[in-house]
C-alpha positions in Angstrom: -81.9 -1.1 -38.1 -78.5 -2.4 -37.1 -75.5 -0.1 -36.6 -73.5 0.3 -39.8 -70.1 -0.4 -38.3 -69.6 -3.5 -40.5 -71.7 -2.4 -43.5 -68.6 -2.3 -45.7 -65.4 -4.0 -44.8 -62.1 -4.7 -46.5 -60.8 -8.2 -45.9 -57.7 -9.1 -44.0 -55.2 -10.4 -46.6 -51.8 -11.8 -45.8 -48.9 -9.8 -47.3 -51.4 -7.2 -48.7 -53.4 -5.3 -46.0 -50.4 -3.9 -44.1 -50.4 -0.4 -42.7 -49.4 1.2 -46.0 -52.2 -0.5 -47.9 -54.7 0.5 -45.3 -53.6 4.1 -45.4 -54.2 4.2 -49.1 -57.6 2.6 -48.7 -58.6 5.0 -46.0 -57.9 7.9 -48.4 -60.5 6.4 -50.8 -63.2 5.7 -48.1 -63.7 7.2 -44.7 -66.4 4.7 -43.8 -64.9 1.3 -44.8 -63.9 -0.9 -41.9 -60.3 -1.9 -42.2 -58.6 -5.1 -41.1 -55.0 -6.0 -40.4 -53.3 -9.0 -41.9 -53.7 -12.0 -39.6 -51.2 -11.7 -36.7 -50.5 -14.8 -34.6 -50.7 -14.7 -30.9 -47.0 -15.4 -30.2 -46.1 -12.6 -32.6 -48.3 -10.1 -30.7 -47.0 -11.2 -27.3 -43.3 -11.6 -28.1 -42.7 -9.8 -31.4 -41.8 -6.3 -32.4 -45.1 -4.6 -31.7 -44.6 -1.3 -33.5 -43.7 -3.2 -36.6 -46.6 -5.6 -36.2 -49.3 -3.5 -34.7 -48.5 0.1 -35.4 -50.9 2.1 -37.6 -51.7 5.6 -38.7 -54.5 7.3 -36.7 -56.4 8.0 -39.9 -57.0 4.2 -40.3 -59.8 4.1 -37.7 -62.1 2.2 -37.6 -59.6 -0.6 -37.7 -59.8 -4.2 -36.5 -56.9 -6.4 -35.5 -57.2 -10.0 -36.7 -55.7 -12.6 -34.5 -54.7 -16.2 -35.3 -54.6 -18.6 -32.4 -56.5 -21.2 -30.5 -55.4 -20.9 -26.9 -57.9 -18.9 -24.9 -55.4 -17.5 -22.4 -52.9 -16.5 -25.2 -55.7 -14.9 -27.2 -56.9 -13.0 -24.2 -53.4 -11.6 -23.6 -53.0 -10.7 -27.3 -56.5 -9.1 -27.5 -55.7 -6.9 -24.4 -52.5 -5.8 -26.1 -54.4 -5.0 -29.3 -56.9 -2.9 -27.4 -54.1 -1.0 -25.7 -52.6 -0.2 -29.1 -55.9 1.4 -30.1 -57.7 -1.1 -32.2 -61.5 -0.8 -32.5 -62.2 -4.5 -32.8 -60.5 -7.8 -32.2 -61.3 -10.4 -34.9 -60.6 -14.1 -34.6 -59.5 -16.0 -37.8 -61.5 -19.2 -38.2 -61.2 -19.3 -42.0 -57.6 -19.4 -43.2 -56.9 -22.9 -44.7 -53.1 -22.7 -45.2 -50.9 -25.6 -44.1 -48.9 -23.3 -41.8 -52.0 -22.3 -40.0 -53.2 -25.9 -39.7 -50.0 -26.9 -38.1 -50.6 -24.3 -35.5 -54.1 -25.7 -35.0 -56.0 -22.5 -35.7 -57.6 -20.9 -38.7 -60.2 -22.9 -40.6 -59.6 -26.1 -38.8 -61.3 -24.5 -35.7 -64.6 -24.8 -37.6 -64.5 -28.4 -36.2 -64.1 -27.2 -32.6 -66.9 -24.7 -31.9 -66.6 -25.1 -28.1 -63.0 -24.1 -28.3 -63.8 -21.1 -30.4 -66.5 -20.2 -27.9 -63.9 -20.4 -25.1 -61.5 -18.2 -27.0 -64.2 -15.6 -27.6 -65.3 -15.7 -24.0 -61.7 -15.3 -22.8 -61.1 -12.3 -25.0 -64.4 -10.6 -24.2 -63.6 -10.9 -20.5 -60.5 -8.6 -20.8 -61.4 -6.1 -23.5 -64.2 -3.6 -24.0 -64.0 -3.4 -27.8 -66.1 -5.9 -29.9 -64.7 -9.4 -30.4 -65.8 -10.8 -33.8 -65.2 -14.0 -35.7 -64.4 -14.6 -39.4 -65.2 -18.1 -40.5 -66.2 -20.3 -43.4 -69.5 -22.1 -44.0 -67.7 -25.4 -43.2 -64.6 -27.5 -43.8 -64.1 -30.8 -45.7 -67.0 -33.1 -45.3 -69.0 -31.1 -42.7 -72.7 -30.7 -43.3 -72.8 -27.0 -44.1 -76.3 -26.7 -42.7 -76.2 -28.5 -39.4 -72.5 -28.0 -38.6 -72.5 -24.3 -39.5 -75.6 -23.7 -37.4 -74.0 -25.5 -34.4 -70.8 -23.5 -34.8 -72.6 -20.1 -34.9 -75.0 -21.0 -32.1 -72.2 -22.2 -29.8 -69.9 -19.2 -30.5 -72.8 -16.7 -30.2 -73.7 -18.1 -26.8 -70.2 -17.0 -25.7 -71.1 -13.4 -26.6 -70.1 -13.0 -30.2 -72.8 -11.2 -32.1 -70.9 -10.4 -35.4 -69.8 -13.1 -37.8 -68.0 -12.5 -41.1 -68.8 -15.5 -43.2 -66.8 -16.6 -46.2 -69.5 -18.3 -48.3 -67.6 -21.4 -49.3 -66.2 -24.4 -47.5 -62.4 -24.8 -46.9 -60.8 -28.0 -48.0 -57.9 -28.6 -45.6 -56.3 -31.5 -47.5 -55.4 -31.5 -51.2 -56.1 -27.8 -52.0 -53.8 -24.8 -51.7 -54.9 -21.5 -50.1 -55.3 -20.1 -53.7 -57.5 -23.1 -54.7 -59.5 -22.6 -51.5 -60.5 -19.2 -52.8 -62.0 -20.8 -55.9 -63.1 -24.3 -55.0 -65.8 -25.4 -54.0 -68.4 -23.0 -55.4 -69.6 -20.1 -53.3 -72.9 -20.6 -51.5 -74.5 -17.3 -50.7 -77.8 -19.0 -50.1 -76.4 -20.9 -47.2 -75.3 -17.6 -45.5 -78.7 -16.1 -46.3 -80.4 -19.0 -44.5 -78.1 -18.4 -41.5 -79.1 -14.7 -41.4 -82.8 -15.6 -41.7 -82.5 -18.1 -38.8 -80.5 -15.7 -36.6 -81.7 -12.2 -37.5 -80.4 -10.7 -34.3 -76.8 -11.4 -35.2 -74.7 -9.2 -37.5 -73.9 -11.3 -40.5 -71.3 -10.0 -43.0 -71.0 -11.7 -46.3 -67.5 -12.4 -47.7 -66.3 -14.2 -50.8 -66.3 -13.4 -54.5 -67.9 -9.9 -54.3 -66.3 -8.0 -57.1 -67.9 -4.6 -57.3 -69.9 -2.0 -55.4 -73.0 -2.9 -57.5 -72.7 -6.5 -56.1 -72.2 -5.1 -52.6 -75.4 -3.0 -52.9 -77.3 -6.1 -54.0 -76.1 -8.3 -51.1 -76.8 -5.5 -48.6 -80.5 -6.2 -49.2 -80.0 -9.5 -47.4 -77.0 -9.1 -45.1 -75.9 -6.6 -42.5 -72.6 -6.0 -44.2 -70.3 -7.1 -47.0 -66.5 -7.7 -47.1 -64.5 -7.2 -50.3 -61.0 -8.7 -50.6 -59.2 -9.0 -53.9 -61.4 -6.6 -55.8 -60.6 -3.9 -53.3 -56.9 -4.6 -53.5 -56.5 -5.0 -57.3 -58.9 -2.2 -58.3 -58.8 0.1 -55.3 -60.5 3.1 -56.9 -63.8 1.3 -56.6 -63.6 2.2 -52.9 -64.1 5.9 -53.8 -67.8 5.1 -54.4 -68.3 3.4 -51.0 -69.1 6.4 -48.8 -71.7 7.9 -51.2 -73.4 4.8 -52.4 -73.4 2.6 -49.3 -73.4 5.1 -46.5 -75.2 8.1 -48.0 -72.3 10.4 -47.4 -72.0 13.7 -49.2 -68.2 13.6 -48.8 -66.7 14.4 -52.3 -65.0 11.4 -53.9 -61.2 11.9 -53.9 -59.6 11.8 -57.3 -56.9 9.4 -58.3 -54.5 12.3 -58.7 -55.2 13.5 -55.2 -54.6 10.1 -53.8 -51.1 10.2 -55.4 -50.5 13.7 -54.2 -51.5 12.8 -50.6 -49.2 9.7 -50.7 -46.1 11.7 -51.6 -45.5 13.2 -48.1 -46.6 9.9 -46.5 -44.0 8.0 -48.6 -41.4 10.6 -47.7 -42.1 10.2 -44.0 -41.8 6.4 -44.4 -38.4 6.8 -46.2 -37.2 9.2 -43.5 -37.8 6.4 -41.0 -35.7 3.9 -43.0 -38.4 2.4 -45.2 -38.5 1.9 -48.9 -40.9 3.6 -51.3 -42.0 0.4 -52.8 -43.4 -0.7 -49.4 -46.2 1.8 -50.2 -46.2 1.9 -54.0 -46.9 -1.8 -54.5 -50.3 -1.3 -53.1 -51.5 1.3 -55.6 -50.5 -0.4 -58.9 -54.1 -0.9 -59.8 -55.2 2.7 -58.9 -55.8 3.6 -62.6 -57.3 0.3 -63.6 -59.5 0.8 -66.7 -58.2 4.3 -67.3 -56.0 5.7 -70.1 -52.3 5.0 -69.6 -53.1 2.5 -66.7 -50.7 -0.1 -68.1 -47.9 2.5 -68.4 -48.6 3.7 -64.9 -48.3 0.2 -63.5 -45.2 -0.6 -65.5 -43.5 2.6 -64.3 -44.1 1.9 -60.7 -43.5 -1.9 -60.8 -40.2 -1.6 -62.8 -38.7 1.5 -61.1 -40.4 1.2 -57.7 -38.3 -1.7 -56.2 -35.1 0.2 -57.0 -36.3 3.7 -55.9 -34.9 5.2 -52.8 -36.8 8.5 -53.0 -40.5 7.7 -53.8 -41.7 11.3 -54.1 -40.1 11.9 -57.4 -41.3 8.6 -58.8 -44.9 9.4 -57.8 -44.6 12.8 -59.4 -43.4 11.1 -62.6 -46.3 8.6 -62.5 -48.7 11.5 -61.9 -47.3 13.4 -64.9 -47.6 10.2 -67.0 -51.3 9.6 -66.4 -52.1 13.3 -66.7 -50.3 13.4 -70.1 -47.6 15.8 -68.9 -43.9 15.3 -69.9 -44.3 11.6 -70.6 -41.2 9.6 -69.8 -40.1 8.0 -73.1 -39.8 4.6 -71.6 -43.4 4.7 -70.3 -45.2 6.0 -73.4 
């Protein structure tokens, strides 16, 4: 049986999975593998590294996702990432945005498997942590059978043994990144055929998985699953992960305890010059489906951006959902 390192992953999502989001997700699951937002190679090499790469020790296991297509630059960035303590370096071969295409990386690299293989080989030569690839099943008019097989085989030959596969093509012309998350249809069968053909590889399924029930179903076929928007918008589903997917006897943390744990975290963030809403925006969906969920979300989203001391606002939100001293405006 394969190691469970990638059994359940939370997708890298631009503007969402920053360090504060990941801290909150780690409170909910000790076993989920976390990913940074995509960070470009020039940013890693020349940017403010603490701001871009810093993370709380509790976030392990955590992967740094890199965007780039120059083997030498990626090798340098991967080495920096390893030195910062990341447990995995992941190469983005799936993002379809115009900005990424202008930089000649992301999903457009699906058309250049030899270059991706060279990038993987260059990174593997300078780091000891795993180097993995997140890709699509194809782009534009590629044949999703032959071209995906060629891509995986070529990159695997360079030493990559873990692929996170978003189960739909990316259309690089005429569709926005949002539309590329919905069009064309998902093709889980194509990824299943890849897994059957290359059983020795670790294949993690990504795209459209909306619940832990669905994740359990897909784990009958794949080595791992990766959730994105469902994990972000309804984060409390992550509280089930350790017990249901890893067999852990760790008690599930309550929503209230998540908030109570976030209070000192937010206060430390504010003490360093940060704003409470940097953290609070990531937990707006914590009470999704629960009584007073709408009032909870409204309180944080309306008062959070103006707040300067987040502890008091979190305590008010906690009192609201627990039915204590309801603020008149939130009833």
